[in-house]
TIRO-214830 format. One record per residue (C-alpha): residue in one letter; x, y, z. Coordinates in steps of 0.2 Angstrom, whole numbers, padded with zeros to 4 digits, always signed. Layout:
AXYZ;...
% end
This chain:
M+0254+0066+0154;H+0247+0075+0137;S+0238+0090+0133;Q+0225+0089+0124;N+0234+0100+0107;S+0249+0091+0113;P+0260+0084+0096;F+0259+0069+0102;L+0241+0067+0101;K+0239+0078+0083;N+0253+0064+0076;N+0244+0049+0081;K+0226+0052+0080;S+0224+0043+0065;L+0236+0028+0073;I+0222+0030+0088;S+0207+0030+0077;S+0212+0013+0068;A+0214+0006+0086;V+0197+0009+0090;I+0188+0011+0075;P+0190-0004+0061;Y+0195+0002+0045;Y+0176-0003+0037;L+0169+0008+0048;R+0176+0023+0048;I+0170+0036+0038;D+0183+0042+0030;H+0189+0030+0018;W+0172+0029+0010;N+0171+0032-0007;D+0157+0043-0014;K+0146+0029-0017;Q+0146+0023-0001;K+0145+0040+0009;A+0128+0041-0002;I+0121+0024+0002;L+0124+0030+0019;L+0113+0046+0017;T+0101+0035+0010;S+0101+0024+0026;I+0098+0039+0038;I+0083+0044+0026;A+0075+0029+0027;L+0077+0027+0047;A+0071+0041+0050;Q+0056+0038+0039;F+0053+0021+0049;L+0055+0030+0065;L+0040+0042+0058;H+0032+0026+0056;L+0035+0017+0070;G+0029+0033+0082;S+0009+0028+0072;M+0009+0010+0071;N-0001+0008+0088;R-0013+0022+0084;Y-0032+0016+0082;G-0033+0003+0077;F-0035-0013+0062;H-0041-0007+0046;Q-0056-0016+0039;D-0042-0021+0024;E-0029-0025+0035;L-0039-0035+0043;L-0045-0044+0026;Y-0027-0048+0021;I-0024-0056+0039;T-0039-0064+0034;L-0032-0071+0020;G-0017-0078+0027;D-0028-0093+0035;H-0034-0100+0017;L-0017-0099+0009;S-0022-0098-0010;W-0015-0097-0028;G-0026-0083-0029;Y-0041-0071-0021;R-0055-0063-0027;E-0048-0046-0024;T-0031-0049-0024;P-0017-0059-0031;P-0011-0071-0018;F+0007-0061-0011;I+0000-0051+0002;A-0009-0067+0008;L+0008-0076+0011;M+0017-0059+0018;S+0001-0063+0030;V+0008-0079+0035;L+0024-0074+0036;G+0021-0058+0046;E+0010-0069+0060;R+0025-0085+0063;L+0036-0066+0066;F+0025-0057+0075;G+0010-0067+0081;D-0006-0056+0082;S+0004-0040+0084;M-0003-0023+0075;I+0015-0017+0078;G+0024-0031+0069;M+0009-0033+0054;R+0014-0016+0051;L+0033-0017+0053;I+0032-0028+0037;P+0026-0010+0025;A+0037-0001+0032;F+0052-0010+0029;F+0047-0009+0013;A+0043+0007+0011;G+0062+0011+0017;A+0065+0000+0003;I+0060+0013-0007;V+0070+0025+0000;H+0083+0014-0003;L+0080+0007-0021;T+0078+0029-0024;G+0094+0032-0020;L+0101+0020-0029;M+0094+0024-0043;V+0100+0043-0041;I+0120+0035-0038;R+0116+0028-0055;L+0111+0041-0063;K+0129+0048-0059;G+0121+0060-0044;R+0128+0066-0030;Y+0124+0068-0008;F+0111+0083-0014;A+0102+0076-0026;V+0103+0059-0015;L+0097+0071-0001;V+0081+0080-0011;A+0075+0063-0019;C+0075+0051-0005;C+0069+0066+0008;T+0053+0067-0006;V+0050+0050-0009;A+0050+0046+0011;F+0042+0061+0019;S+0028+0062+0004;S+0010+0061+0011;A+0007+0048-0001;F+0021+0036+0002;L+0020+0038+0022;A+0001+0034+0019;T+0003+0018+0010;G+0019+0013+0021;A+0007+0011+0036;L-0003+0000+0034;F-0003-0020+0029;I-0010-0018+0012;P-0002-0022-0007;Q+0002-0004-0010;V+0016-0002-0004;F+0024-0018-0012;D+0016-0013-0026;E+0025+0002-0027;F+0041-0008-0022;F+0042-0019-0036;W+0037-0005-0047;L+0054+0006-0042;L+0064-0012-0042;C+0058-0017-0061;C+0063+0003-0069;Y+0080+0000-0059;L+0087-0014-0065;V+0082-0008-0084;V+0093+0006-0080;C+0107-0006-0071;Y+0104-0019-0089;L+0105-0003-0098;Q+0121+0003-0092;D+0126-0015-0092;P+0120-0028-0100;R+0123-0046-0091;D+0110-0057-0090;H+0108-0059-0074;L+0099-0044-0073;L+0089-0050-0085;Y+0084-0066-0077;L+0080-0055-0060;L+0070-0043-0070;G+0058-0055-0074;L+0057-0062-0058;V+0052-0045-0052;I+0038-0043-0064;G+0033-0060-0060;V+0031-0056-0041;G+0025-0038-0045;I+0009-0046-0054;L+0007-0057-0039;V+0006-0041-0029;K-0005-0033-0040;Y-0010-0033-0059;T-0005-0015-0061;I+0014-0016-0062;S+0007-0024-0080;I+0001-0006-0084;Y+0021+0001-0079;V+0030-0011-0087;A+0020-0009-0104;G+0023+0009-0103;M+0041+0010-0101;V+0044-0003-0116;I+0036+0006-0126;G+0048+0021-0122;L+0063+0009-0124;F+0058+0008-0140;L+0056+0024-0142;N+0073+0029-0137;R+0087+0021-0152;E+0102+0017-0138;S+0091+0006-0128;R+0081+0000-0143;R+0099-0008-0148;L+0097-0016-0134;L+0080-0024-0135;N+0084-0040-0146;V+0074-0057-0146;K+0083-0064-0128;S+0083-0050-0119;F+0063-0045-0124;F+0056-0062-0121;V+0066-0070-0108;P+0059-0059-0097;F+0041-0061-0101;L+0043-0079-0101;I+0049-0079-0083;A+0037-0067-0078;V+0022-0080-0085;L+0030-0095-0076;I+0030-0086-0060;I+0012-0081-0060;F+0005-0098-0070;P+0000-0106-0055;H-0011-0089-0053;L-0017-0091-0071;V-0022-0110-0069;W-0031-0105-0052;Q-0040-0089-0060;F-0048-0102-0073;E-0052-0115-0063;N-0063-0101-0054;G-0071-0094-0068;F-0058-0076-0068;P-0066-0070-0051;A-0053-0054-0055;F-0064-0048-0068;L-0079-0049-0059;H-0070-0040-0043;L-0064-0027-0057;D-0081-0024-0065;E-0089-0024-0044;L-0076-0009-0043;K-0081-0003-0059;K-0099-0001-0054;N-0099+0003-0035;Q-0081+0015-0033;L-0074+0018-0051;V-0090+0025-0059;Y-0089+0040-0044;I-0070+0046-0046;G-0069+0062-0056;R-0054+0062-0067;F-0051+0081-0063;D-0051+0076-0045;F-0038+0062-0050;V-0028+0073-0058;L-0029+0084-0043;Q-0025+0072-0033;Q-0010+0067-0040;L-0003+0085-0040;L-0007+0087-0022;S-0003+0071-0016;N+0017+0072-0013;G+0015+0089-0006;T+0031+0099-0010;G+0036+0082-0021;L+0025+0089-0033;F+0041+0100-0039;V+0053+0090-0037;W+0045+0074-0050;L+0039+0090-0062;A+0059+0096-0063;G+0062+0078-0067;L+0050+0079-0081;Y+0059+0094-0086;Y+0074+0089-0084;I+0073+0072-0093;F+0067+0082-0109;T+0082+0095-0108;A+0097+0085-0104;D+0103+0073-0119;K+0114+0062-0108;L+0094+0057-0100;K+0087+0052-0116;R+0090+0035-0115;Y+0079+0035-0098;I+0065+0043-0107;F+0056+0025-0100;F+0054+0035-0084;V+0043+0047-0095;S+0033+0034-0104;G+0030+0022-0088;F+0022+0036-0081;M+0011+0044-0093;F+0005+0028-0100;V-0001+0025-0081;M-0008+0041-0079;L-0017+0040-0095;V-0025+0021-0091;L-0029+0028-0073;L-0036+0043-0080;L-0045+0033-0096;F-0054+0021-0085;R-0058+0031-0068;G-0043+0021-0057;K-0039+0024-0039;P-0026+0041-0038;Y-0016+0028-0027;Y-0014+0017-0039;A-0002+0029-0051;F+0009+0030-0036;G+0022+0017-0039;A+0029+0030-0055;F+0035+0043-0045;P+0053+0036-0037;P+0061+0038-0053;L+0056+0056-0057;F+0060+0063-0039;A+0078+0056-0043;L+0077+0064-0057;G+0071+0081-0050;G+0084+0077-0036;I+0097+0075-0049;F+0092+0095-0057;F+0089+0103-0041;E+0108+0096-0037;N+0114+0104-0055;F+0104+0121-0055;L+0110+0126-0035;R+0127+0120-0039;K+0132+0137-0041;Y+0126+0144-0025;G+0132+0143-0008;K+0127+0129+0008;A+0115+0141+0014;V+0104+0143-0001;K+0106+0121+0000;I+0101+0122+0018;A+0085+0134+0014;F+0080+0121+0000;T+0079+0107+0010;G+0069+0117+0025;V+0057+0121+0009;L+0055+0102+0004;L+0055+0095+0020;V+0045+0106+0035;P+0025+0106+0023;N+0029+0087+0021;L+0034+0083+0043;L+0018+0096+0048;L+0008+0085+0035;S+0016+0067+0040;L+0004+0071+0057;V-0012+0071+0048;V-0006+0056+0035;L+0000+0045+0049;P-0013+0042+0065;Y-0004+0052+0077;L-0016+0066+0082;P-0032+0058+0092;I-0046+0055+0079;E-0055+0070+0087;K-0042+0083+0080;T-0036+0074+0066;S-0055+0077+0062;K-0054+0097+0067;V-0040+0098+0054;F-0046+0091+0040;E-0064+0100+0044;W-0052+0114+0043;T-0043+0110+0027;Y-0061+0108+0020;S-0068+0124+0025;H-0051+0138+0020;F-0047+0128+0005;G-0061+0119-0002;L-0049+0102-0003;D-0064+0089+0000;F-0056+0076-0006;P-0047+0070+0011;L-0065+0070+0016;R-0074+0062+0003;W-0080+0045+0004;E-0083+0032-0008;D-0100+0037-0005;Q-0095+0051-0014;K-0104+0061+0002;V-0092+0072+0014;H-0089+0066+0032;M-0082+0073+0048;V-0066+0062+0045;N-0055+0053+0032;Q-0062+0037+0025;N-0042+0029+0028;Y-0046+0032+0047;A-0065+0028+0048;D-0060+0012+0040;M-0046+0010+0058;I-0061+0012+0069;G-0076+0002+0078;W-0068-0016+0076;E-0065-0022+0091;E-0080-0014+0097;L-0091-0022+0087;A-0082-0039+0090;I-0080-0034+0111;K-0099-0031+0110;T-0104-0046+0102;S-0092-0057+0111;A-0099-0050+0127;F-0118-0055+0119;Y-0114-0072+0115;G-0105-0074+0132;K-0122-0073+0140;L-0131-0086+0130;S-0131-0104+0137;P-0122-0118+0129;S-0133-0125+0122;Q-0138-0110+0113;Q-0121-0107+0110;R-0118-0120+0099;Q-0133-0117+0091;T-0127-0100+0087;V-0117-0092+0070;I-0112-0074+0063;L-0119-0070+0046;A-0107-0054+0043;E-0115-0044+0028;G-0097-0034+0025;Y-0079-0041+0022;G-0074-0027+0036;A-0086-0037+0049;A-0083-0052+0042;A-0062-0051+0045;A-0065-0042+0061;F-0075-0057+0070;T-0064-0070+0064;Y-0049-0061+0067;Y-0054-0057+0084;S-0062-0074+0088;R-0041-0077+0093;K-0045-0063+0108;Y-0061-0065+0111;P-0076-0081+0112;L-0083-0081+0096;P-0095-0092+0086;K-0094-0096+0067;V-0091-0083+0056;V-0102-0084+0040;S-0100-0071+0025;L-0107-0069+0007;S-0096-0053+0005;S-0078-0054-0003;S-0067-0070-0005;F-0078-0076+0010;A-0090-0081+0000;M-0079-0094-0006;W-0078-0101+0009;A-0096-0101+0015;P-0108-0115+0015;D-0119-0116+0003;R-0134-0117+0018;I-0135-0111+0034;T-0141-0127+0049;A-0140-0117+0064;K-0155-0110+0075;N-0148-0093+0079;L-0142-0079+0071;I-0128-0066+0077;F-0132-0054+0062;F-0121-0036+0057;S-0127-0028+0041;S-0114-0014+0035;E-0132-0006+0030;P-0143+0005+0042;A-0158-0008+0041;P-0154-0026+0039;L-0158-0035+0023;L-0161-0050+0029;P-0178-0056+0028;A-0182-0063+0047;H-0197-0059+0056;V-0188-0054+0071;Y-0175-0043+0078;T-0167-0040+0094;R-0155-0027+0092;F-0145-0031+0107;A-0130-0017+0101;S-0123-0004+0090;I-0106+0003+0087;E-0107+0022+0096;N-0092+0031+0091;P-0096+0043+0079;Y-0078+0041+0071;S-0078+0022+0064;R-0085+0018+0044;V-0098+0010+0052;Y-0106+0020+0065;G-0124+0020+0071;R-0125+0001+0063;G-0134-0011+0074;I-0130-0030+0079;Y-0143-0038+0081;L-0150-0058+0085;I-0162-0068+0076;T-0167-0082+0084;N-0176-0098+0079;V-0173-0092+0060;K-0186-0095+0049;S-0186-0103+0031;A-0186-0088+0022;T-0172-0084+0029;L-0164-0099+0025;K-0172-0099+0007;W-0163-0082+0006;Y-0144-0087+0011;A-0148-0101-0001;S-0153-0088-0014;E-0136-0076-0010;W-0125-0089-0010;S-0131-0098-0027;E-0128-0082-0034;K-0109-0077-0027;R-0102-0095-0030;F-0108-0093-0049;Q-0102-0077-0053;D-0086-0082-0044;F-0084-0097-0050;D-0094-0098-0067;F-0092-0079-0073;G-0088-0082-0090;L-0087-0100-0092;E-0105-0102-0101;
% end
């Protein structure tokens, strides 16, 4: 037998390795680009595992329930969103059924794709391993991107298409081929069907492309109009739908401005941009500095123009802070390259220490950003941060009041409790009473919860005049009995007699203390009230701007 240090094993090590491991799987034969891509895959996998550990906590967010419900009414548009998220809902249910983990796997995959694209961006810009490590770890474990990748909402898809759009422009500047223009038009078009905000980012990038002499030479008629025309063709059915339905997107924007955006302070918006990425702040600031100081990066000034234009527009119109998150990954890529060059003269120990300083705080924050901790402990963490550092925005809700828990978490709690208690009461009614009973839900969260959980618990038909539910609601109620849930502390329904049979008892829920009511023998005043409300909602939804 040969000893471990025998000449036979030393001389035939490569031969044995070749026999056991295929050539294309042997890392020692990979080029630098392949190794860098492997590194992005490892970081994306680590982020995915972090998401996986928190997917089954708390419950569905009310927005998730709404978007899942939209999938039951496939259309080219909805009052609150373009159609992409509804299509993803259908795909998720076909693949995973009613599984909450299954639905949340989809945004987690897209979040991983954002990590991958960031790494590819670094490679395109001639960054090496350390630059990839810094940029990808920043976007993977940023509080902002962990949070948006954890829920089945349009935001993570929006961020992905922003970054993909930017990446394709980089590819075209480096190697102007026609197929990249076609792909760019496709990405912009689909991105608009995710959220309209990508149009702001694209406009900002176009400004930057025109500002630079080198990139401006590539912006001929073909390169400028081909992607635009392809995008218009993709969104054309959605535009037709908007026209036929009275442009409900404008109505939704108007409601946002009146009920939510008006309360967003510009200082708070800027503060959240500075804090939302944790230690990533230093990386994207370094990226901003680097692009203005490195001559080789001047052609990529559209990274900055896109970023600044988005910030300016959202600041001016009081947009929600998370609307801007998609503009950060390209700056993370630049920041990664900056720190790679800046730390090049230092040894491995310094780089390891820098990576630790970058990672550890964000990983600790991930325990709060993602629902790992029980809601009671999470609430205490938020309250401690508020009392010691005066940071109230994590606890400030849309009503501008400071609560005991972050609104995002409060929106995940209480909805199944609502369905269970309603179903239990409904089951006690006689069959004839059940046939004459419908649920009237005031808010879209409750309406979506009743609709979704009716798959699991026996519940009557759900009627609501909130959000897109108004588009599917009947023009009049014919049932004799109403189970009514109000998002307000007291019911607004003009009924003579209410019977409160249950309430939401979880104190961390958005709808804590709200009652569930039974109204029997519905009076004409209630029916007239509903008909009037329905007429107003339908008029607003379908005739807005068409007088």
